[in-house]
N, C-alpha and C positions, 0 to 999 in steps of 0.2 A: 670900706664900702664905697666911700666917695672916690677914692683912687680908681677902683674898678669901674665905677660909673663913668668917670672921665676918660679912662683908657679904652673901654669897650663900648661905651654908649648905653649899657644896660647892666642891671644887677637882677639876679633871680634867686628868690628864696633865701635871702640873707636873714639869719635869725637875730631878732632884736628884742630888747626889753623896753617896755613903754609904760608911761604913767598917764592915766586919763585925768580929766579935770576933777572928777569926783574922788581922786586919790588912789583908785585901784591901780595896782602894778601888775602887768601881765606880759605875756610873750607873744611875739608875732613873727610872721614871715613877710619880709619886705621885698617887693619887686618893683623896679623902676626902669623907665626907658627915656632917654633924651630924644626929643623931637626937634632936630636942628632946623627943620623947615619953618617952624613958627617960634623957635627959641623957647620951648616949654619942656616941662617934665611931667610925664604921666607915671603915676605910682599907685600901688595898692598894698595894704597891709592886711594879712589874714590872721585873725586871732587864733593862736594855738595854745592858749593858757591852760585849757583842760588837758590837752595832750602832754604838755610840759609837766604839769602837776603829776600826772599818772607816771611819767618817766622817773620823776624824782622819788615818788613813793615806791616804785619797783626797785630802783637802785638802793633805797634805804632798806627794803625788806631783804634784799639779797646780801647786804652787809651784816644783817643780824643773825 
């Protein structure tokens, strides 16, 4: 992800696993863009934990 960010200046919808301060572990889609004008990084993480759990449950049911 960092390599793509440095090469292209942005990353879109990179799937990540994250841990909140309260210990919850979830899934997110990470998007970021380098702003070279003011030497900053603009980023957002969209929580997809519910969707990821549904995908896991579907895959498990298809194996059974």
